[in-house]
Every structure is written in C-alpha cells, then in structure tokens.
C-alpha positions as CSV (number, residue, x, y, z in Angstrom):
1,M,-12.8,38.8,-17.9
2,I,-13.1,36.0,-15.0
3,K,-10.3,34.0,-14.9
4,S,-11.2,30.1,-14.9
5,S,-10.2,27.7,-11.9
6,K,-7.6,26.1,-14.2
7,N,-5.8,29.5,-15.1
8,I,-5.9,30.3,-11.6
9,E,-4.4,27.1,-10.5
10,R,-1.7,27.6,-13.1
11,E,-0.8,30.8,-11.8
12,I,-0.5,29.5,-8.4
13,V,1.7,26.6,-9.6
14,E,3.8,28.8,-11.8
15,K,4.4,30.9,-8.4
16,V,5.3,27.9,-6.3
17,A,7.6,26.8,-9.2
18,N,9.4,30.4,-8.5
19,G,9.6,29.8,-4.7
20,D,6.6,31.8,-3.6
21,H,5.6,30.5,-0.1
22,Q,2.3,32.1,0.2
23,A,1.3,30.1,-3.3
24,F,2.7,26.9,-1.7
25,R,0.7,27.7,1.3
26,I,-2.6,28.0,-0.8
27,I,-1.9,24.3,-2.4
28,F,-1.0,22.8,1.0
29,D,-4.4,24.2,2.7
30,Q,-6.3,23.1,-0.5
31,Y,-5.2,19.5,-0.6
32,K,-3.7,18.5,2.8
33,D,-7.2,17.4,4.4
34,V,-8.0,15.0,1.0
35,L,-4.3,13.4,1.0
36,Y,-4.6,12.9,4.7
37,G,-8.0,11.0,4.3
38,Y,-6.5,9.1,1.4
39,S,-3.3,8.3,3.4
40,Y,-5.3,7.5,6.6
41,K,-7.5,5.0,4.6
42,L,-4.5,3.1,3.3
43,T,-2.7,2.9,6.7
44,K,-5.5,3.3,9.2
45,S,-2.7,5.3,11.1
46,T,-3.1,9.1,12.3
47,V,0.9,9.2,12.9
48,L,1.6,7.5,9.4
49,A,-0.9,9.5,7.5
50,E,0.5,12.8,9.0
51,E,3.9,11.7,8.3
52,A,2.9,11.0,4.9
53,I,1.3,14.6,4.3
54,Q,4.8,16.0,5.5
55,E,6.8,13.9,3.2
56,V,4.5,14.6,0.2
57,F,4.4,18.4,0.5
58,L,8.2,18.5,1.3
59,K,8.9,16.5,-2.0
60,F,6.5,18.7,-3.7
61,W,8.4,22.0,-2.6
62,Q,11.9,20.3,-3.2
63,N,10.8,19.5,-6.8
64,R,9.0,22.7,-7.4
65,K,11.1,23.7,-10.2
66,D,10.2,20.9,-12.3
67,L,6.5,21.4,-11.8
68,N,4.3,21.4,-15.0
69,A,1.8,24.2,-14.6
70,D,-0.1,22.5,-17.5
71,L,-0.8,19.1,-15.6
72,S,-3.6,18.6,-12.8
73,I,-1.8,19.6,-9.3
74,K,-4.4,17.5,-7.6
75,A,-3.2,14.3,-10.0
76,Y,0.4,15.1,-9.2
77,L,-0.1,15.2,-5.5
78,Y,-2.0,11.9,-5.5
79,K,0.5,10.5,-7.5
80,I,3.4,11.6,-4.9
81,T,1.2,10.4,-2.1
82,R,0.5,7.2,-3.6
83,N,4.1,6.3,-4.5
84,H,5.1,7.4,-0.8
85,L,2.5,5.0,0.8
86,F,3.5,2.0,-1.6
87,N,6.9,2.4,-0.5
88,L,5.8,2.3,3.2
89,L,3.8,-0.9,2.5
90,R,6.8,-2.4,0.7
91,N,9.1,-1.4,3.4
92,A,6.7,-2.9,6.1
93,A,7.7,-6.4,4.6
94,Y,11.1,-6.0,5.9
95,D,10.4,-3.8,9.2
96,H,8.5,-5.6,11.9
97,Q,7.8,-2.6,13.9
98,L,6.2,-1.1,11.1
99,K,4.4,-4.0,9.9
100,Q,3.0,-4.3,13.3
101,Q,2.1,-0.6,13.6
102,L,0.2,-1.0,10.0
103,F,-1.4,-4.0,10.5
104,Y,-2.5,-4.0,14.2
105,N,-3.9,-0.7,13.5
106,R,-5.9,-2.2,10.6
107,Q,-7.2,-5.1,12.7
108,D,-8.1,-2.9,15.7
109,S,-9.8,-0.1,13.7
110,H,-13.6,0.3,13.3
111,Y,-14.2,-0.3,9.7
112,S,-17.0,1.7,7.6
113,T,-19.2,-0.5,5.5
114,E,-17.0,0.6,2.3
115,D,-13.8,-0.6,4.4
116,Q,-15.5,-4.0,5.1
117,L,-16.3,-4.6,1.5
118,V,-12.8,-3.8,0.6
119,Y,-11.5,-6.3,2.9
120,R,-14.0,-9.0,2.0
121,D,-12.7,-8.6,-1.4
122,L,-9.1,-8.7,-0.5
123,E,-10.0,-11.9,1.5
124,T,-11.4,-13.5,-1.5
125,F,-8.5,-12.8,-3.9
126,K,-6.1,-14.4,-1.3
127,N,-8.3,-17.3,-0.5
128,Q,-8.6,-17.8,-4.7
129,A,-4.8,-17.2,-4.9
130,I,-4.1,-20.1,-2.4
131,A,-6.9,-22.3,-3.6
132,N,-5.2,-22.3,-7.0
133,L,-2.2,-23.9,-5.6
134,P,-1.8,-27.8,-6.1
135,P,-3.5,-29.9,-3.1
136,K,-0.4,-30.9,-1.4
137,M,1.5,-27.5,-2.0
138,Q,-1.9,-25.8,-0.6
139,E,-1.8,-28.2,2.5
140,I,2.0,-27.3,3.3
141,F,1.5,-23.7,2.8
142,Q,-1.5,-23.5,5.0
143,M,0.3,-25.5,7.7
144,S,3.0,-22.9,7.5
145,R,0.8,-19.7,7.2
146,A,-2.4,-20.4,8.8
147,E,-1.4,-22.8,11.5
148,G,2.0,-21.2,12.0
149,M,3.9,-24.6,11.9
150,S,7.5,-24.6,11.5
151,H,9.4,-26.4,8.6
152,Q,10.6,-29.3,11.0
153,E,7.1,-29.6,12.5
154,I,5.3,-29.9,9.0
155,A,8.2,-32.4,7.5
156,H,7.7,-34.7,10.8
157,Q,3.9,-34.7,10.2
158,L,3.7,-35.2,6.7
159,G,6.7,-37.7,6.6
160,I,8.9,-35.5,4.2
161,S,12.0,-33.7,4.4
162,Q,12.5,-30.1,5.5
163,H,14.1,-29.4,2.1
164,T,11.0,-30.4,0.5
165,V,8.6,-28.5,2.8
166,K,10.8,-25.4,2.1
167,D,10.8,-26.1,-1.5
168,Q,6.9,-26.2,-1.6
169,I,6.5,-23.0,0.3
170,V,8.9,-21.2,-2.0
171,K,6.8,-22.4,-5.1
172,A,3.6,-21.6,-3.4
173,L,4.7,-18.0,-2.6
174,K,6.1,-17.6,-6.4
175,S,2.5,-18.9,-7.6
176,I,0.6,-16.8,-5.3
177,K,2.7,-13.7,-6.2
178,E,1.9,-14.3,-9.9
179,Y,-1.6,-14.9,-9.5
180,L,-2.2,-11.5,-7.4
181,R,0.1,-9.6,-10.1
182,I,-2.4,-10.9,-12.9
183,H,-5.7,-10.3,-11.1
184,T,-5.3,-7.5,-8.9
185,D,-4.1,-3.9,-9.4
186,I,-0.9,-2.8,-7.4
187,A,-2.5,-1.4,-4.4
188,V,-4.3,-4.8,-3.7
189,N,-1.2,-6.8,-4.6
190,I,0.9,-5.1,-2.2
191,I,-1.6,-5.4,0.9
192,L,-2.1,-9.0,0.1
193,F,1.6,-9.7,-0.3
194,M,2.1,-8.5,3.0
195,Q,-0.7,-10.3,4.6
196,I,0.3,-13.6,2.8
197,F,4.1,-13.4,2.8
198,C,5.0,-11.5,6.1
C-alpha cells in the first residue's frame, strides 16, 4: 500500500521529535528556500533572511519534543518564521542600526510589481490614518514627521507652547495607532507603525 504524503510527513515529524538528524535534514531541505523567500520579502535583506532561517530551524529543533505530528509542519514553520520576523520588526523600532538596515534595504531594493502594489497600499493606509486626525493636530504631526521640525520650531512657527506640540503629537500617534489596529492586519500594522512612529 502506497503511503500518502501526509503519512510520510507524519513519520518524518515523529522521527524529528525523537531526535533523528536525518529526518530534520529532510524538513530543512524541503522548507528552507520557501521560508527564506518569505523572510526576504518582508525584510529585503539577505543577511536578515538567512539569520531568520537559522533561528527558525534552531527553534524547531530545540522544541522538537513538543511537535504534534498531526498538525501541518509547513504551517508550524511559517508560524515560527512569522513570529520571528514580527519580533525583528518590533525590535527595529528601538534599534537604530537595525531600523536603518531594514528600511534602507527596502528603499534601495528593486521592487516587483507585486511589491509596488503592496507598498502603494501601505502608503494609502498611512495617509488615511493621518487624514483622520483633526486639522490642527494633523498640521502639527506633519510638521514633525514629514518636515522633520523640532517641537521648539513648531511651537515658534505656530505661536503655541512646546508642551502643546508634544501633547498633540502624542495624541496623534495614539489615534493613528488605533486606526491602524482597526483597519490593517498585524504585518501591515507593524510596518506602518515603524514608518510613522520611528
């Protein structure tokens, strides 16, 4: 009787769970390229994508005893990869060097038609979130983010206190974040969060 691909995968996963290095290699060879492509699509960095694959399969091996052979190994690996990349994107908000690496790579890379459509959608979400702000708050926020003006410069130009400027920007960020939370999925939310807030 010929075994189904599902049964074959189940046997391989069970072997991995029992510490079989050859079975692990089979899983690695089968999924490393597609996971690398997924990682590169989000980071636009060969270095970060390669690091992601190393981290994902290291975690996969370390947690092998908890593997459930009845679940899709592909879905499981994508979940680990997605969580790793989202953590990376979140960390970039606080790590200047990592943020530069991620976003300069994005800006300098050659986008496919699909990428261009995705980023056009991202730009639309960002603009909608900002346009949703009250006029004065929107003006202050744009002066800060789009024009790169300091709180002091904005306060001087608009004839208001620096405290008012800071308060308006804090409220703007809170409003935009809530808009993105409601109107976008988590991946879009994180990317836009970094573009707008950082």
